[in-house]
DRENTORKOL-3810 file (N, C-alpha, C; in nm, 4 decimals):
REM DRENTORKOL-3810
@n.u->0.0992; n.v->-0.1265; n.w->-0.0289; ca.u->0.0213; ca.v->-0.0146; ca.w->0.0000; c.u->0.0863; c.v->0.1028; c.w->0.0263
@n.u->0.0534; n.v->0.2314; n.w->-0.0996; ca.u->0.1349; ca.v->0.3430; ca.w->-0.0789; c.u->0.0452; c.v->0.4637; c.w->0.0169
@n.u->0.1926; n.v->0.5234; n.w->0.1020; ca.u->0.1197; ca.v->0.6502; ca.w->0.1919; c.u->0.1573; c.v->0.7539; c.w->0.1291
@n.u->0.1269; n.v->0.8581; n.w->0.1718; ca.u->0.1760; ca.v->0.9944; ca.w->0.1541; c.u->0.2516; c.v->1.0323; c.w->0.2708
@n.u->0.3114; n.v->1.1631; n.w->0.2547; ca.u->0.4053; ca.v->1.2030; ca.w->0.3402; c.u->0.3623; c.v->1.2019; c.w->0.4719
@n.u->0.2297; n.v->1.2091; n.w->0.5335; ca.u->0.1533; ca.v->1.1875; ca.w->0.6402; c.u->0.1089; c.v->1.0699; c.w->0.7001
@n.u->0.1548; n.v->0.9955; n.w->0.6317; ca.u->0.1331; ca.v->0.8145; ca.w->0.6608; c.u->-0.0541; c.v->0.7741; c.w->0.6034
@n.u->-0.1015; n.v->0.8585; n.w->0.5449; ca.u->-0.2346; ca.v->0.8229; ca.w->0.4751; c.u->-0.2636; c.v->0.7136; c.w->0.3793
@n.u->-0.3091; n.v->0.6272; n.w->0.3553; ca.u->-0.3110; ca.v->0.5670; ca.w->0.2352; c.u->-0.3582; c.v->0.6336; c.w->0.1099
@n.u->-0.2581; n.v->0.6176; n.w->-0.0004; ca.u->-0.3263; ca.v->0.6943; ca.w->-0.0961; c.u->-0.3964; c.v->0.5817; c.w->-0.2072
@n.u->-0.4788; n.v->0.6509; n.w->-0.3147; ca.u->-0.5423; ca.v->0.5524; ca.w->-0.4062; c.u->-0.5241; c.v->0.5974; c.w->-0.4988
@n.u->-0.4643; n.v->0.5382; n.w->-0.6104; ca.u->-0.4390; ca.v->0.4989; ca.w->-0.7587; c.u->-0.5229; c.v->0.4430; c.w->-0.8383
@n.u->-0.6019; n.v->0.5270; n.w->-0.9733; ca.u->-0.6755; ca.v->0.4678; ca.w->-1.0730; c.u->-0.5994; c.v->0.4288; c.w->-1.1600
@n.u->-0.6158; n.v->0.2830; n.w->-1.1928; ca.u->-0.4937; ca.v->0.2278; ca.w->-1.3156; c.u->-0.6275; c.v->0.1820; c.w->-1.4467
@n.u->-0.6137; n.v->0.2550; n.w->-1.4779; ca.u->-0.7459; ca.v->0.2154; ca.w->-1.6190; c.u->-0.7123; c.v->0.0585; c.w->-1.6295
@n.u->-0.8529; n.v->-0.0040; n.w->-1.6870; ca.u->-0.8587; ca.v->-0.1455; ca.w->-1.7383; c.u->-0.7278; c.v->-0.1722; c.w->-1.8794
@n.u->-0.6570; n.v->-0.2569; n.w->-1.8749; ca.u->-0.5841; ca.v->-0.2874; ca.w->-1.9657; c.u->-0.4257; c.v->-0.2245; c.w->-1.9601
@n.u->-0.4318; n.v->-0.1189; n.w->-1.8683; ca.u->-0.3044; ca.v->-0.1062; ca.w->-1.8333; c.u->-0.2001; c.v->-0.1789; c.w->-1.7869
@n.u->-0.0634; n.v->-0.1622; n.w->-1.8480; ca.u->0.0181; ca.v->-0.2363; ca.w->-1.8295; c.u->0.1183; c.v->-0.1954; c.w->-1.6766
@n.u->0.1181; n.v->-0.2632; n.w->-1.5932; ca.u->0.1916; ca.v->-0.2164; ca.w->-1.4637; c.u->0.3217; c.v->-0.3265; c.w->-1.4481
@n.u->0.4283; n.v->-0.2402; n.w->-1.3561; ca.u->0.5546; ca.v->-0.3205; ca.w->-1.3444; c.u->0.5549; c.v->-0.2727; c.w->-1.2025
@n.u->0.6074; n.v->-0.4373; n.w->-1.1250; ca.u->0.6590; ca.v->-0.3884; ca.w->-0.9999; c.u->0.8041; c.v->-0.4633; c.w->-0.9917
@n.u->0.9130; n.v->-0.3757; n.w->-0.9426; ca.u->1.0428; ca.v->-0.3828; ca.w->-0.9515; c.u->1.0584; c.v->-0.5523; c.w->-0.8743
@n.u->1.1153; n.v->-0.6487; n.w->-0.9213; ca.u->1.1228; ca.v->-0.7818; ca.w->-0.8129; c.u->1.2614; c.v->-0.7151; c.w->-0.6964
@n.u->1.3227; n.v->-0.6444; n.w->-0.7599; ca.u->1.4106; ca.v->-0.5978; ca.w->-0.6321; c.u->1.3568; c.v->-0.5209; c.w->-0.5097
@n.u->1.2847; n.v->-0.4486; n.w->-0.5358; ca.u->1.2233; ca.v->-0.3761; ca.w->-0.4229; c.u->1.1138; c.v->-0.4569; c.w->-0.3631
@n.u->1.0605; n.v->-0.5663; n.w->-0.4352; ca.u->0.9671; ca.v->-0.6559; ca.w->-0.3681; c.u->1.0709; c.v->-0.7373; c.w->-0.2634
@n.u->1.1421; n.v->-0.8002; n.w->-0.3143; ca.u->1.2094; ca.v->-0.9190; ca.w->-0.2344; c.u->1.3353; c.v->-0.8585; c.w->-0.1694
@n.u->1.3709; n.v->-0.7290; n.w->-0.1253; ca.u->1.4381; ca.v->-0.6839; ca.w->-0.0326; c.u->1.3883; c.v->-0.6215; c.w->0.0836
@n.u->1.2776; n.v->-0.6541; n.w->0.1307; ca.u->1.2360; ca.v->-0.5535; ca.w->0.2374; c.u->1.2918; c.v->-0.5673; c.w->0.3840
@n.u->1.3776; n.v->-0.5188; n.w->0.4371; ca.u->1.4029; ca.v->-0.5443; ca.w->0.5731; c.u->1.3188; c.v->-0.5716; c.w->0.6852
@n.u->1.1741; n.v->-0.5627; n.w->0.6372; ca.u->1.1036; ca.v->-0.6168; ca.w->0.7396; c.u->1.0725; c.v->-0.7682; c.w->0.7286
@n.u->1.0764; n.v->-0.7917; n.w->0.6152; ca.u->1.0882; ca.v->-0.9702; ca.w->0.6302; c.u->1.2002; c.v->-1.0242; c.w->0.6035
@n.u->1.3207; n.v->-1.0142; n.w->0.5329; ca.u->1.4558; ca.v->-1.0492; ca.w->0.5484; c.u->1.5480; c.v->-1.0048; c.w->0.6144
@n.u->1.6054; n.v->-1.1100; n.w->0.6786; ca.u->1.7567; ca.v->-1.0853; ca.w->0.7559; c.u->1.8446; c.v->-0.9966; c.w->0.6661
@n.u->1.9168; n.v->-0.9289; n.w->0.6766; ca.u->2.0104; ca.v->-0.8469; ca.w->0.5931; c.u->1.9491; c.v->-0.8501; c.w->0.4395
@n.u->1.8482; n.v->-0.7623; n.w->0.4540; ca.u->1.7849; ca.v->-0.7640; ca.w->0.3162; c.u->1.8762; c.v->-0.7037; c.w->0.2029
@n.u->1.9435; n.v->-0.5962; n.w->0.2074; ca.u->2.0073; ca.v->-0.5585; ca.w->0.0955; c.u->2.1628; c.v->-0.6141; c.w->0.0949
@n.u->2.1796; n.v->-0.7140; n.w->0.1296; ca.u->2.2884; ca.v->-0.8005; ca.w->0.1686; c.u->2.3177; c.v->-0.9155; c.w->0.0735
@n.u->2.4398; n.v->-0.9736; n.w->0.0226; ca.u->2.4181; ca.v->-1.0809; ca.w->-0.0558; c.u->2.4478; c.v->-1.1674; c.w->0.0810
@n.u->2.3387; n.v->-1.3057; n.w->0.0749; ca.u->2.3569; ca.v->-1.3827; ca.w->0.2022; c.u->2.2817; c.v->-1.4990; c.w->0.1511
@n.u->2.3720; n.v->-1.5558; n.w->0.1035; ca.u->2.2988; ca.v->-1.6992; ca.w->0.0417; c.u->2.2470; c.v->-1.7874; c.w->0.1603
@n.u->2.3419; n.v->-1.7898; n.w->0.2825; ca.u->2.3428; ca.v->-1.8701; ca.w->0.3770; c.u->2.1771; c.v->-1.8660; c.w->0.4344
@n.u->2.0931; n.v->-1.7643; n.w->0.3776; ca.u->1.9688; ca.v->-1.7807; ca.w->0.4016; c.u->1.9070; c.v->-1.9035; c.w->0.3626
@n.u->1.9255; n.v->-1.9504; n.w->0.2637; ca.u->1.8517; ca.v->-2.0101; ca.w->0.1737; c.u->1.9031; c.v->-2.1533; c.w->0.2045
@n.u->2.0079; n.v->-2.1933; n.w->0.3050; ca.u->2.0528; ca.v->-2.3180; ca.w->0.3596; c.u->2.0132; c.v->-2.3611; c.w->0.4715
@n.u->1.8942; n.v->-2.3222; n.w->0.5349; ca.u->1.8157; ca.v->-2.3596; ca.w->0.6520; c.u->1.7758; c.v->-2.5164; c.w->0.6210
@n.u->1.7706; n.v->-2.5798; n.w->0.7644; ca.u->1.6916; ca.v->-2.7258; ca.w->0.7613; c.u->1.5624; c.v->-2.7097; c.w->0.7501
@n.u->1.4727; n.v->-2.7242; n.w->0.6352; ca.u->1.3359; ca.v->-2.7042; ca.w->0.6337; c.u->1.2948; c.v->-2.6062; c.w->0.5481
@n.u->1.1722; n.v->-2.5784; n.w->0.5359; ca.u->1.1484; ca.v->-2.4891; ca.w->0.4598; c.u->1.0627; c.v->-2.3876; c.w->0.5828
@n.u->1.0944; n.v->-2.2342; n.w->0.5449; ca.u->1.0706; ca.v->-2.1566; ca.w->0.6710; c.u->0.9936; c.v->-2.0060; c.w->0.5977
@n.u->0.8855; n.v->-2.0075; n.w->0.6434; ca.u->0.8161; ca.v->-1.8801; ca.w->0.5721; c.u->0.8875; c.v->-1.7396; c.w->0.6186
@n.u->0.8656; n.v->-1.6647; n.w->0.4934; ca.u->0.9177; ca.v->-1.5124; ca.w->0.5468; c.u->0.8276; c.v->-1.4178; c.w->0.5033
@n.u->0.6995; n.v->-1.4719; n.w->0.5526; ca.u->0.5711; ca.v->-1.3688; ca.w->0.5326; c.u->0.5497; c.v->-1.3354; c.w->0.3718
@n.u->0.5898; n.v->-1.4098; n.w->0.2728; ca.u->0.5223; ca.v->-1.4002; ca.w->0.1582; c.u->0.6488; c.v->-1.2859; c.w->0.0946
@n.u->0.7936; n.v->-1.2632; n.w->0.1579; ca.u->0.8880; ca.v->-1.1620; ca.w->0.0943; c.u->0.9253; c.v->-1.2098; c.w->-0.0160
@n.u->0.9284; n.v->-1.3143; n.w->-0.0719; ca.u->0.9839; ca.v->-1.3605; ca.w->-0.2128; c.u->0.8790; c.v->-1.4155; c.w->-0.2945
@n.u->0.7178; n.v->-1.3624; n.w->-0.2630; ca.u->0.6117; ca.v->-1.3890; ca.w->-0.3644; c.u->0.6045; c.v->-1.2109; c.w->-0.3973
@n.u->0.5888; n.v->-1.2064; n.w->-0.5720; ca.u->0.5554; ca.v->-1.0545; ca.w->-0.5658; c.u->0.3980; c.v->-1.0203; c.w->-0.5773
@n.u->0.3290; n.v->-1.1229; n.w->-0.5631; ca.u->0.1737; ca.v->-1.0947; ca.w->-0.5723; c.u->0.1238; c.v->-1.1553; c.w->-0.4819
END
């Protein structure tokens, strides 16, 4: 969700048929979801078993 400078939610009207783009790097590097989000840290994928990251790897 997008907020203005005062923290209020903003509304955007996107006409039907408009192509949109979400940069995956922005979606998958949230420090709210990932430890060391902006660092190359391959060990995050080497844990035993599957661990949820709050949807941080899913862009939709």
